[in-house]
N, C-alpha and C positions, 0 to 999 in steps of 0.2 A: 179622918181629919181633912179639912178642905182649906186650900189657900188660893189666892189669886195668882195667876201665872206671871210672876214678876220677881226678878232676882232679889230685890230688896225685901219683898214679903217673905221669901224663903229664908233669907238671912235673919230677919226679925223673928221668924218662927223658931229657927234653930237656936238663937240666943235665948228666947223665952223658955224653950224646952230644957236647955242647959241650966237656966236659972232655977228650974224645978227639980234639978238633980239628975236628969237623964244624961247618960254618957253618949258619945257619938254612935256607938254600936246600937244602943237602944233606939236612938233617933232614926238611924238608918233602917231599923226593923219595922218602923211604923208604916201603916198604909196611908199614904198621903196622896190625895187627888188634887191636881192643879187645874184651875179653870181660868179662863180669860175674864177680863172686866166685863165684856159683853155677856158672857155666860152668867156671871155673878149677878148682873143687872136683870137678866131674864128670870133668874130664880127669885130675886127680891120682888119683882113684879108679880110673879106667880103667888108668892106668899101673901102679898097684899090682896089678892083675889080670893083667897081661901076663906071659908070652907067650900069644898066641892063635893057634891053628892051625885051618884049615879046608881043604877040598879044593883050593881055588884061591887062597887068600890066607893070609898069616901076618903077625902083627904082633909086633914085639919092642921092648923098651925097655931101653936101657943107662942105668941110674941114675947111674953115675959120670960120664957125659958129658951126661946129660939129653937123650938123643937117641932118637927113635922112628923105627923103620923098618917100612914096609909093603912086603911082597913080594907081587906079584900075578902069577899064571901068565899069561904072554903068550898062550898057546894058548887059554886060556879067560878072556880079559880081561873080557868082559861078566859072566860068572858070578862071577869073582873080585871085581869091583867091586860086584856085588849082595851077595855074602857080606860084604864090608867094610861096606857101607851098613847091612845088617841088624844086624851086630854093634855098630856105633856107635849105632844107634837103640836097641838093647837096653840100652845104657849111657847113654842120654839125651844123646848127643852129636849135634848136628845137622849138623856140618860138620867136615871135617879141618882147616879154617882155625883151629879152636880149639886145635889141637895144635902147640906150639912145637917147633922143631928137628926137623921131620918130613921124612923122605925117602920117596918112593914109587918103588919099583923094579919095573919090568915085566921079567920074565925067563922 
């Protein structure tokens, strides 16, 4: 789960999760990544530039579902991960953790 780094956003998320029936212990057990507005804007800009294709990696984004998929060639995993890292750095994204609803598929 991904939220912008803002106390009101965290509060809104907690209220929303409680409305879904989660108790505080369950909420506390969730893996929640916080990002700044600047980081969020960089991810949004990246999504607008997709799809991306390289020899050993491709990235696609389904706007209707807000889902991002990264496909890495299993036979050239190291090279694919390197190409992914370089592309993210070119777009000022330091970590895939910034990207919500992300699937990484090795095939």
